[in-house]
C-alpha positions as CSV (number, residue, x, y, z in Angstrom):
1,M,59.7,146.6,79.7
2,P,63.0,145.5,81.1
3,P,64.0,146.8,84.6
4,T,66.3,149.8,84.8
5,P,69.8,149.5,86.2
6,L,68.6,151.3,89.3
7,Q,65.8,148.8,89.9
8,Q,68.2,145.9,89.3
9,R,70.7,147.3,91.9
10,R,68.0,147.8,94.5
11,T,66.6,144.3,94.0
12,H,70.0,142.8,94.1
13,N,70.9,144.6,97.3
14,T,67.6,143.6,99.0
15,L,68.2,140.0,98.2
16,L,71.8,140.3,99.4
17,F,70.5,141.7,102.7
18,Q,68.0,138.8,103.0
19,K,70.8,136.4,102.5
20,L,72.9,138.1,105.1
21,L,70.1,137.9,107.7
22,N,69.7,134.2,107.0
23,L,73.5,133.7,107.3
24,R,73.4,130.8,104.8
25,D,76.2,129.7,102.4
26,G,78.8,131.7,104.2
27,A,77.3,135.0,103.4
28,S,79.4,136.7,106.1
29,P,81.7,134.9,108.5
30,L,82.0,138.0,110.7
31,T,79.1,140.4,111.0
32,L,79.6,143.5,113.1
33,V,76.6,145.4,114.5
34,L,77.3,149.0,115.5
35,D,74.7,150.6,117.8
36,T,74.2,153.4,120.3
37,L,72.1,154.1,123.4
38,E,69.8,156.1,121.2
39,Q,69.1,153.0,119.1
40,R,70.1,149.6,120.3
41,G,70.9,146.7,118.0
42,R,68.4,144.3,119.7
43,P,65.7,144.4,117.0
44,L,68.3,143.5,114.4
45,V,69.8,140.7,116.5
46,S,66.3,139.4,117.1
47,E,65.8,139.2,113.3
48,F,69.0,137.1,113.1
49,V,67.8,134.8,115.9
50,D,64.4,134.3,114.5
51,R,65.7,133.3,111.1
52,A,68.3,131.0,112.7
53,K,65.6,129.2,114.6
54,I,63.6,128.7,111.5
55,S,66.5,127.2,109.7
56,K,67.3,125.1,112.8
57,S,70.7,126.5,113.3
58,K,72.5,126.2,116.7
59,I,72.9,129.5,118.6
60,V,75.9,130.0,120.9
61,F,75.4,133.2,123.0
62,I,78.5,134.7,124.7
63,S,77.4,137.1,127.4
64,F,79.5,139.9,128.9
65,F,76.7,142.0,130.3
66,T,73.4,140.1,129.6
67,L,71.9,137.9,132.3
68,Q,70.5,134.6,131.2
69,K,67.2,135.1,132.8
70,K,66.9,138.6,131.1
71,L,67.7,137.2,127.7
72,Y,64.8,137.6,125.2
73,F,65.4,134.2,123.5
74,H,66.6,130.8,124.5
75,P,70.0,129.9,122.9
76,D,71.3,126.4,122.6
77,F,74.4,127.3,124.6
78,F,74.8,130.2,127.0
79,I,78.4,131.1,128.0
80,S,79.1,133.7,130.6
81,A,82.3,135.6,129.8
82,R,82.3,137.8,132.8
83,G,85.6,137.7,134.7
84,K,87.1,135.0,132.5
85,P,90.6,135.3,131.0
86,L,90.8,135.2,127.3
87,G,92.2,131.7,127.0
88,K,89.6,130.2,129.3
89,L,86.8,131.9,127.4
90,R,88.1,130.6,124.1
91,A,88.3,127.1,125.4
92,D,84.7,127.2,126.7
93,I,83.5,128.4,123.3
94,L,85.4,125.8,121.3
95,S,84.0,123.1,123.5
96,H,80.6,123.7,122.0
97,L,81.8,123.8,118.5
98,P,82.6,120.9,116.2
99,Q,86.4,120.5,115.7
100,S,86.1,119.4,112.1
101,S,84.2,121.3,109.3
102,T,83.2,117.9,107.8
103,S,81.8,116.4,111.0
104,T,78.5,118.3,110.8
105,S,76.4,120.2,108.3
106,I,74.4,122.2,110.9
107,E,74.9,125.9,110.7
108,I,76.1,127.5,113.9
109,I,75.8,131.2,114.8
110,I,77.9,132.7,117.6
111,I,76.5,135.9,119.1
112,I,78.6,138.2,121.3
113,D,76.4,140.7,123.2
114,A,79.2,143.3,123.4
115,L,82.8,143.5,122.2
116,N,83.7,146.6,124.3
117,S,85.0,144.6,127.2
118,L,87.4,142.6,124.9
119,A,88.4,145.8,123.1
120,S,89.4,147.5,126.4
121,K,91.2,144.6,128.0
122,Y,92.8,142.8,125.0
123,P,93.0,145.2,122.1
124,K,96.1,143.5,120.7
125,H,94.5,140.0,120.8
126,L,91.1,141.0,119.5
127,S,91.6,139.9,115.9
128,T,93.3,136.7,116.8
129,F,90.6,135.7,119.2
130,L,87.7,136.4,116.8
131,S,89.5,134.6,113.9
132,S,90.1,131.5,116.1
133,L,86.4,131.0,116.5
134,L,85.7,130.6,112.8
135,L,86.6,127.0,112.4
136,G,84.7,126.4,109.2
137,P,82.2,127.8,106.6
138,H,79.3,126.5,108.7
139,I,80.1,128.9,111.6
140,S,79.1,132.6,111.5
141,L,80.0,135.2,114.1
142,L,77.6,138.0,115.0
143,A,79.2,140.6,117.3
144,I,77.8,143.9,118.7
145,Y,79.9,146.9,119.4
146,H,78.5,149.9,121.4
147,L,79.8,153.1,119.9
148,D,78.8,155.2,123.0
149,V,81.0,153.2,125.5
150,P,84.4,155.0,125.8
151,L,87.6,153.0,125.8
152,P,90.4,153.6,128.3
153,Q,93.2,155.8,127.1
154,A,96.0,153.7,125.5
155,S,99.4,153.7,127.0
156,S,102.4,155.3,125.3
157,A,103.7,151.9,124.3
158,C,100.5,151.1,122.4
159,S,99.9,154.6,121.0
160,Y,101.0,153.4,117.5
161,Y,98.5,150.5,117.5
162,P,95.2,151.2,115.8
163,D,92.1,151.5,117.9
164,P,89.8,148.5,118.4
165,L,87.0,149.9,116.2
166,T,89.3,150.3,113.3
167,I,90.5,146.7,113.7
168,L,86.9,145.4,113.9
169,T,85.7,147.3,110.8
170,Y,88.8,145.9,109.0
171,L,88.1,142.3,110.0
172,A,84.3,142.3,109.5
173,T,82.9,141.1,106.2
174,A,79.6,142.8,106.9
175,I,79.0,146.0,108.9
176,L,75.5,146.9,110.0
177,R,74.9,150.4,111.5
178,V,71.6,150.9,113.2
179,D,69.8,154.2,113.8
180,R,66.3,155.3,114.8
181,L,64.0,156.0,111.8
182,S,62.5,159.2,113.3
183,S,66.0,160.6,113.8
184,V,67.0,159.8,110.2
185,I,63.8,161.5,108.9
186,L,64.5,164.6,111.0
187,R,68.0,164.9,109.6
188,K,66.8,164.5,106.1
189,K,64.2,167.3,106.6
190,A,66.9,169.6,107.9
191,R,69.1,168.9,104.9
192,D,66.2,169.6,102.5
193,R,65.8,173.0,104.1
194,S,69.6,173.6,104.2
195,L,69.5,173.7,108.0
196,V,71.9,172.3,110.5
197,E,71.1,168.6,111.1
198,P,69.8,167.9,114.6
199,V,71.7,165.7,117.1
200,F,70.3,163.3,119.6
201,G,71.5,161.6,122.8
202,L,75.1,162.0,123.9
203,E,75.8,164.1,120.8
204,E,73.7,166.9,122.2
205,G,76.3,167.6,124.9
206,R,73.8,168.2,127.7
207,E,74.9,167.2,131.1
208,G,73.3,164.1,132.5
209,L,71.6,163.2,129.2
210,L,72.1,159.7,127.8
211,V,69.1,159.4,125.6
212,S,67.2,162.3,124.0
213,S,64.1,163.3,125.8
214,E,62.1,163.1,122.6
215,A,63.1,159.4,122.0
216,K,59.9,158.0,123.5
217,D,57.6,160.3,121.6
218,R,59.4,159.7,118.3
219,K,59.3,155.9,118.9
220,D,55.5,156.1,119.0
221,K,55.3,158.1,115.8
222,E,57.9,156.4,113.7
223,G,58.3,152.6,114.0
224,G,61.2,150.7,112.6
225,V,64.9,150.5,112.7
226,V,67.2,152.0,110.0
227,V,70.0,149.6,109.1
228,E,72.9,150.8,106.9
229,M,74.4,147.7,105.3
230,E,78.0,147.4,104.1
231,I,79.2,144.1,102.7
232,R,82.6,143.3,101.5
233,R,82.5,140.8,98.6
234,R,85.2,138.3,97.9
235,S,86.2,140.3,94.9
236,G,86.9,143.2,97.2
237,R,84.0,145.3,96.0
238,G,81.8,146.8,98.7
239,V,78.0,147.0,98.5
240,R,76.2,149.6,100.5
241,E,72.5,150.1,101.0
242,I,70.1,151.4,103.7
243,F,67.1,149.5,104.8
244,I,64.3,149.7,107.3
245,L,63.2,146.8,109.6
246,Q,59.6,147.4,110.4
247,P,58.0,145.1,113.0
248,V,55.0,143.1,111.8
249,D,52.0,142.7,114.0
250,S,51.9,139.2,115.5
251,S,48.1,139.0,114.8
252,E,48.7,139.7,111.1
253,G,52.1,138.1,110.4
254,S,53.3,134.6,111.0
255,V,56.2,133.5,113.2
256,A,58.4,133.2,110.1
257,Q,58.0,136.9,109.4
258,R,58.8,139.1,112.3
259,S,59.9,142.2,110.3
260,N,59.2,143.8,107.0
261,I,62.3,144.9,105.0
262,I,62.0,147.9,102.7
263,L,64.5,150.4,101.3
264,L,64.8,153.7,103.1
265,D,64.2,155.6,99.9
266,D,60.8,153.8,99.6
267,H,59.5,154.9,103.0
268,P,56.7,157.5,102.6
269,S,57.9,159.7,105.5
270,Y,61.4,159.7,104.0
271,L,60.4,160.1,100.4
272,L,58.1,163.1,100.7
273,P,58.5,166.2,102.9
274,D,55.9,167.3,105.4
275,D,54.9,170.5,103.6
276,I,53.8,169.1,100.3
277,T,52.0,171.7,98.3
278,P,48.8,170.9,96.4
279,A,50.7,171.7,93.1
280,A,53.1,168.8,93.9
281,S,50.1,166.4,94.1
282,G,48.6,167.5,90.8
283,Q,46.5,170.4,92.0
284,Q,47.2,173.9,90.8
285,E,47.3,176.8,93.3
286,E,47.8,180.5,92.5
287,I,50.6,182.1,94.5
288,E,49.8,185.5,95.9
289,M,52.4,188.1,94.6
290,T,52.7,191.9,94.7
291,F,53.1,192.0,90.9
292,N,51.7,190.2,87.9
293,L,54.0,188.5,85.3
294,S,51.3,187.9,82.7
295,L,50.5,190.2,79.8
296,T,47.2,191.3,78.5
297,E,46.4,191.1,74.8
298,K,46.9,194.9,74.4
299,Q,50.2,194.8,76.2
300,R,51.4,192.0,73.9
301,K,50.5,193.9,70.7
302,D,52.2,197.1,72.0
303,R,55.3,195.1,72.8
304,E,55.4,193.7,69.3
305,G,55.1,197.2,67.8
306,V,58.1,198.7,69.7
307,V,61.0,199.5,67.3
308,L,64.3,198.9,69.0
309,P,67.1,201.6,68.7
310,Y,69.6,201.1,65.9
311,F,67.4,198.4,64.4
312,D,68.2,199.6,60.8
313,A,71.8,198.4,61.3
314,Q,70.6,194.8,60.9
315,K,68.7,195.3,57.6
316,D,69.1,192.9,54.7
317,G,71.0,190.5,56.9
318,G,74.4,192.3,56.5
319,E,74.4,192.0,52.7
320,H,76.3,195.3,52.3
321,G,79.6,193.7,53.1
322,P,81.6,192.6,56.1
323,G,80.9,194.6,59.1
324,E,78.0,196.4,57.6
325,G,75.2,194.2,58.8
326,G,76.3,194.1,62.4
327,R,77.7,197.6,62.8
328,I,76.5,199.8,65.7
329,L,75.0,203.2,64.8
330,Y,76.4,205.5,67.5
331,E,77.1,209.2,67.3
332,M,79.5,210.5,69.9
333,G,78.2,213.5,71.8
334,A,80.0,216.5,73.3
335,E,80.2,214.9,76.8
336,D,81.6,211.7,75.3
337,R,84.3,213.6,73.5
338,E,85.5,215.1,76.7
339,D,86.0,211.6,78.3
340,F,87.6,210.1,75.2
341,D,91.3,209.6,75.4
342,D,93.3,209.0,72.2
343,E,96.1,207.2,74.0
344,E,93.7,204.8,75.7
345,D,92.1,204.1,72.3
346,E,95.5,203.3,70.8
347,I,96.2,200.8,73.6
């Protein structure tokens, strides 16, 4: 049996996401990761790093906030961007990159731990700076943007200029939005019950709250990170799909496989609600009701013997001429005659 169009689309999107994680063959020159305090993008970046190490690609890490000794992997080049002007930072990065696209065939991935500092200091030069780092098809740029970090208010002279997030989403060829799996499941359950979707973290609007108090408990119950993928193809057509990165136990999986990738719609907790009735699983259950809809044999025979009023108007299928078979047998009573108005009848 040939696969259905839905199965083909899901398989194609999964392979496309795998290709994006591998960053091979110029899958996405600029990949933008959008995260929050509720769910950081570190698990997704770790997946990119692990696959880059397997393919023996060079990793250039640009740090605005991350200390080198606190970094969870060892990059080939570590560049501290703290306190550097934009021109000096660009020169330091280009010094670790090949100047000619034909001089090397090694894939290079540039990771920026946070674009918020550049977005706040150099909003007008953001697109020019990022584009200048992509010297060839063998270079891929992976940048993280924290949605929870507020930007300074723009001056009146720059009020017409688009905000940095709009510029980044316009430049990026791939956008990955991360979210916590348990939060997505709770929102889905609320939608199924036609309830207001819950909010977490800063969206709760509680004073002094950065991360929801239930985050730790939910992390123990639901493992994995939800990744909403949006890829812009060369033809201009966008591809969207939602996946789950589930960590693999190191004792069971190899180093080459750190996470298991599945579609969100295939996750058991997302696919089925909590209150599954036995009837949904193939078991029949009688529902307690104050009335009975079934009929006994005697009631069914009595219902068949009932003669409806004016039933004789439908005899012979209307063979007595037009209007005879469907006419209504109605005799006007004395009370009806008092309410009858000849003028209204003429109208």
